[in-house]
C-alpha positions in Angstrom: 0.0 0.0 0.0 2.8 2.5 0.9 4.7 1.5 -2.4 1.5 2.2 -4.4 1.3 5.7 -2.7 5.0 6.2 -3.5 4.2 5.3 -7.2 1.2 7.6 -7.4 3.3 10.5 -6.0 6.0 10.0 -8.5 3.5 9.6 -11.4 1.9 13.0 -10.3 5.4 14.7 -10.3 6.0 13.3 -13.7 2.6 14.5 -15.1 3.3 18.0 -13.7 6.6 18.1 -15.6 4.9 16.7 -18.7 2.3 19.7 -18.5 5.2 22.1 -18.1 6.9 20.8 -21.2 3.5 21.0 -23.0 3.1 24.6 -22.0 6.7 25.3 -23.0 6.0 23.6 -26.5 2.9 25.8 -27.1 5.0 28.9 -26.2 7.5 27.9 -28.8 4.9 27.2 -31.5 3.8 30.8 -31.2 7.3 31.9 -32.3 8.8 31.9 -35.8 9.0 28.5 -37.4 12.2 26.8 -37.0 13.6 23.3 -35.9 12.7 24.0 -32.3 8.9 24.3 -33.5 9.2 20.8 -35.0 10.2 19.5 -31.8 7.4 21.5 -29.9 4.9 20.2 -32.3 5.9 16.6 -31.6 5.8 17.2 -27.9 2.2 18.4 -28.1 1.3 15.5 -30.2 2.8 13.0 -27.6 1.0 14.9 -24.8 -1.5 12.5 -23.1 -2.8 14.4 -20.0 -6.3 16.0 -20.1 -5.7 19.8 -20.4 -7.6 23.0 -21.3 -5.9 26.0 -22.8 -7.5 29.3 -21.9 -6.6 33.0 -22.4 -5.7 35.3 -19.5 -9.3 35.7 -18.6 -10.0 31.9 -18.6 -11.9 31.9 -21.9 -11.3 28.3 -23.3 -9.2 28.3 -26.5 -8.8 24.6 -26.9 -8.7 21.2 -25.0 -6.9 18.0 -25.4 -7.0 14.3 -24.4 -10.7 14.3 -23.2 -11.9 12.5 -26.4 -12.4 13.8 -29.9 -16.0 14.5 -29.3 -15.5 16.1 -25.7 -12.6 18.2 -26.8 -15.3 20.3 -28.8 -18.1 20.1 -26.3 -18.2 23.7 -24.8 -20.4 22.9 -21.9 -18.4 19.9 -20.8 -15.1 21.8 -21.1 -16.6 24.7 -18.8 -17.7 22.1 -16.3 -14.3 20.5 -16.3 -12.6 23.8 -15.9 -14.7 24.6 -13.0 -13.9 21.2 -11.4 -10.2 21.6 -12.1 -10.3 25.0 -10.3 -12.3 23.7 -7.5 -9.9 20.8 -7.0 -7.0 23.3 -6.4 -5.0 22.6 -9.5 -2.9 25.6 -10.3 -2.6 26.5 -14.0 0.7 26.8 -15.9 1.2 30.3 -17.4 2.4 30.9 -20.9 3.5 34.6 -21.1 5.8 36.3 -23.5 5.6 39.2 -25.9 3.3 37.1 -28.2 0.7 35.3 -25.8 -0.7 35.4 -22.4 -2.4 32.1 -21.9 -2.9 29.3 -19.1 -2.9 25.6 -19.3 -5.4 24.0 -16.8 -4.9 20.2 -16.4 -6.1 17.4 -14.4 -4.2 14.2 -13.6 -4.4 11.2 -15.9 -6.7 8.2 -15.3 -3.7 6.2 -14.4 -3.0 8.4 -11.5 -6.7 8.3 -10.4 -6.6 4.6 -10.5 -3.4 4.5 -8.5 -4.9 6.8 -5.8 -7.9 4.6 -5.4 -6.0 1.4 -5.5 -4.7 1.4 -1.8 -8.4 1.7 -0.7 -9.2 -1.1 -3.0 -6.4 -3.1 -1.5 -7.7 -2.3 2.0 -11.2 -3.3 1.0 -10.1 -6.6 -0.4 -7.8 -7.2 2.6 -10.8 -6.5 4.9 -13.0 -8.9 2.8 -10.3 -11.7 3.0 -9.9 -11.1 6.8 -13.7 -11.1 7.2 -13.9 -14.3 5.3 -11.1 -15.9 7.3 -12.9 -14.8 10.5 -16.2 -16.3 9.4 -14.4 -19.4 8.3 -12.7 -19.9 11.7 -16.1 -19.1 13.5 -17.9 -21.6 11.4 -15.2 -24.2 12.1 -15.3 -23.4 15.8 -19.1 -23.5 15.9 -19.1 -26.8 14.0 -16.6 -28.2 16.5 -18.9 -27.1 19.3 -21.8 -28.7 17.7 -20.0 -32.0 17.4 -19.1 -31.7 21.0 -22.6 -31.0 22.0 -23.9 -33.9 19.9 -21.2 -36.3 21.2 -21.7 -35.2 24.9 -25.6 -35.6 24.6 -25.2 -39.0 22.9 -22.8 -40.3 25.5 -24.8 -39.0 28.4 -27.9 -40.7 26.8 -25.9 -43.9 26.4 -24.6 -43.8 29.9 -28.0 -43.2 31.4 -29.5 -46.1 29.5 -28.1 -48.9 31.8 -29.2 -47.4 35.2 -32.5 -46.3 33.9 -33.3 -49.9 32.8 -32.1 -51.1 36.2 -34.3 -48.6 38.2 -37.3 -49.6 36.1 -36.7 -53.2 37.1 -36.2 -52.4 40.8 -39.4 -50.2 40.7 -41.4 -53.2 39.4 -39.9 -55.4 42.0 -40.6 -52.9 44.9 -44.2 -52.6 43.6 -44.6 -56.4 44.2 -43.2 -56.1 47.7 -45.3 -53.0 48.7 -48.6 -53.7 47.0 -50.3 -53.7 50.2 -48.9 -50.4 51.4 -50.7 -47.3 49.7 -48.3 -44.8 50.9 -45.3 -46.7 49.4 -47.2 -47.4 46.2 -47.7 -43.5 45.8 -44.0 -43.0 46.3 -43.2 -45.8 43.7 -45.7 -44.3 41.3 -43.9 -40.8 41.4 -40.6 -42.5 41.1 -41.8 -44.3 38.0 -43.0 -40.9 36.6 -39.5 -39.5 37.1 -37.9 -42.5 35.4 -40.3 -42.3 32.6 -39.5 -38.5 32.0 -35.8 -39.3 32.3 -36.1 -42.0 29.8 -37.9 -39.7 27.3 -35.3 -37.0 27.7 -32.5 -39.6 27.3 -34.1 -40.9 24.1 -34.4 -37.4 22.8 -30.7 -36.6 23.8 -29.6 -39.7 21.9 -31.1 -38.2 18.8 -29.5 -34.7 19.1 -28.0 -33.7 15.8 -30.9 -35.0 13.9 -34.0 -32.9 13.3 -36.5 -33.2 16.2 -40.0 -34.0 15.5 -42.3 -31.0 16.3 -45.9 -31.4 17.3 -48.6 -28.8 18.1 -49.1 -28.5 21.8 -51.1 -25.9 23.9 -48.7 -23.7 25.8 -51.0 -23.6 29.0 -51.1 -27.5 29.2 -47.3 -27.6 28.7 -46.8 -25.1 31.7 -49.4 -26.9 33.9 -47.7 -30.2 33.3 -44.5 -28.7 34.4 -46.0 -27.0 37.5 -47.4 -30.1 38.7 -44.3 -32.2 38.2 -42.0 -29.5 39.7 -44.5 -28.5 42.4 -44.2 -31.9 44.0 -40.5 -31.6 44.1 -40.1 -28.1 45.3 -39.8 -27.0 49.0 -43.2 -26.3 50.7 -42.4 -22.7 51.1 -42.1 -22.2 47.3 -45.2 -20.9 45.8 -46.1 -21.4 42.0 -48.2 -18.7 40.3 -49.0 -19.9 36.8 -51.7 -18.9 34.4 -54.9 -20.6 34.5 -56.4 -22.3 31.4 -58.2 -19.5 29.4 -61.9 -20.3 28.6 -61.9 -18.7 25.1 -59.1 -20.1 23.2 -55.9 -22.2 23.3 -52.5 -21.0 22.2 -50.7 -23.5 20.1 -47.0 -23.8 19.7 -44.9 -26.4 17.7 -42.4 -28.1 20.0 -40.8 -31.4 20.8 -42.5 -31.9 24.1 -39.8 -33.8 26.0 -37.2 -31.2 25.1 -39.2 -28.3 25.7 -40.5 -29.7 29.2 -36.8 -30.1 29.9 -36.1 -26.4 29.3 -38.9 -25.3 31.5 -37.8 -27.6 34.2 -34.2 -26.3 34.0 -35.5 -22.7 34.4 -37.5 -23.8 37.4 -34.6 -25.7 39.0 -32.4 -22.7 38.6 -35.1 -20.6 40.2 -35.4 -22.9 43.2 -31.6 -22.9 43.7 -31.7 -19.1 43.5 -34.4 -18.8 46.1 -32.9 -21.1 48.6 -36.1 -22.8 49.9 -38.8 -20.1 49.9 -40.2 -17.4 47.5 -42.4 -17.3 44.4 -42.0 -18.8 41.0 -44.3 -17.2 38.3 -45.2 -17.9 34.7 -46.9 -15.5 32.2 -48.1 -16.1 28.7 -48.6 -13.3 26.1 -48.6 -13.1 22.4 -48.3 -10.9 19.3 -49.5 -11.7 15.8 -46.6 -14.2 15.0 -45.1 -15.2 18.3 -45.9 -16.5 21.7 -44.0 -15.4 24.8 -43.5 -17.2 28.1 -42.0 -15.5 31.0 -40.5 -17.5 33.8 -39.8 -15.3 36.9 -38.5 -15.9 40.5 -38.0 -13.9 43.6 -34.5 -15.2 44.2 -31.2 -13.5 44.5 -31.0 -12.2 41.0 -27.9 -11.4 38.9 -25.6 -8.5 37.9 -25.8 -7.3 34.5 -22.4 -9.0 33.8 -23.6 -12.3 35.1 -26.8 -12.0 33.0 -24.6 -11.3 29.8 -22.7 -14.5 30.4 -25.4 -16.8 31.7 -25.9 -18.7 28.4 -22.2 -19.4 27.7 -21.2 -23.0 28.2 -19.3 -23.4 31.5 -20.5 -20.2 33.1 -22.5 -20.7 36.4 -23.4 -18.8 39.4 -23.7 -21.8 41.5 -20.9 -23.1 43.6 -21.0 -26.6 42.2 -22.6 -25.9 38.9 -21.6 -27.2 35.5 -22.7 -24.3 33.5 -24.4 -26.4 30.8 -28.1 -26.4 31.6 -28.9 -22.8 30.2 -26.4 -23.3 27.3 -28.3 -26.4 26.3 -31.7 -24.7 26.8 -30.6 -21.9 24.4 -29.6 -24.5 21.9 -32.9 -26.4 22.2 -35.0 -23.2 21.9 -33.1 -21.3 19.1 -31.7 -24.1 16.9 -34.4 -26.7 17.3 -37.4 -24.6 17.6 -36.5 -21.4 15.8 -37.3 -19.2 18.8 -35.2 -17.2 21.4 -34.5 -17.4 25.1 -33.1 -14.4 27.0 -32.9 -12.6 30.4 -35.7 -10.3 30.3 -34.8 -8.5 33.6 -32.7 -9.2 36.7 -31.3 -7.4 39.6 -29.2 -8.5 42.7 -31.6 -9.2 45.5 -34.9 -8.7 43.2 -35.0 -12.0 41.3 -34.8 -12.9 37.6 -37.2 -13.3 34.6 -36.4 -15.3 31.6 -38.4 -15.0 28.4 -38.9 -17.7 25.7 -40.1 -16.5 22.4 -41.6 -19.1 20.1 -43.3 -18.9 16.7 -47.1 -19.6 16.8 -48.1 -23.0 15.4 -49.8 -22.9 12.0 -53.2 -24.2 12.8 -54.4 -26.6 10.0 -58.2 -26.6 9.3 
């Protein structure tokens, strides 16, 4: 780039000298004809820089090197003369006892191209850097995706054996406790937990493939999660969830096991943040194209810095957290369901509200 600028400067200096020679040649041509005039005539013929010859009052006499047609176009030449003056080009005077004229000139196209060339180089360099960055980002994201898929599949695989064993033990315990209603109720809830874990493990084993989305009522999904998590939450935690509306249902297209897992993960985080007491709330609202679900808590909240990092893999506000739950939740909502999950509001000591935005399901009649 510096070398190109150096070349442009040298070219400009050379063109200035060429114009001076042209002016001297015109001056010589006005004198008596001799050998010098023949040389001067040759110089004017070899001159290649756009120039306008005027009298001492800037009336145009002639022009060269614009084009055969434009050299005779008076309006064009006046505009060019005005442009040359406005750009600060100083004319070269031709003065002697015979003439009093000026040569106005503009730099050649080659010089113009050279002056723009560094910017073109910079633009191309920026494009290459941008493409390189995008390529590296894509490769890094692809590697992260492979890591997620591998981790999810391995987790599902590792869960398979103990889940099967737990199911067998539950059936065995049912036989032993069939005359004890309290134990049968406990075993029934334990069986519900294992079935849910089995569904999630099955779905995780298929991560990397396109999930099957079905139409579900958002209120029913929230109610199922409230019932399930309510039985597992401390007694001093209150759940304030929306009631089923009487007028209409709100349908969203989701993979129910994965979406339930996201809701449960948000509620588990809320329970951890409230330390045994408080309120967990849910709110549903919509616009013409989307459904919004707010999950709020009255826990300890987060700083703005923590909120900005909360979805990054490995980041956690818990002493023994892995920092993977919200990161996986974001992936499930945004990549598998075409939605968005974000922190709507939070403040230390005032709780946190997460918002899930999902497209409305297209109702088929």
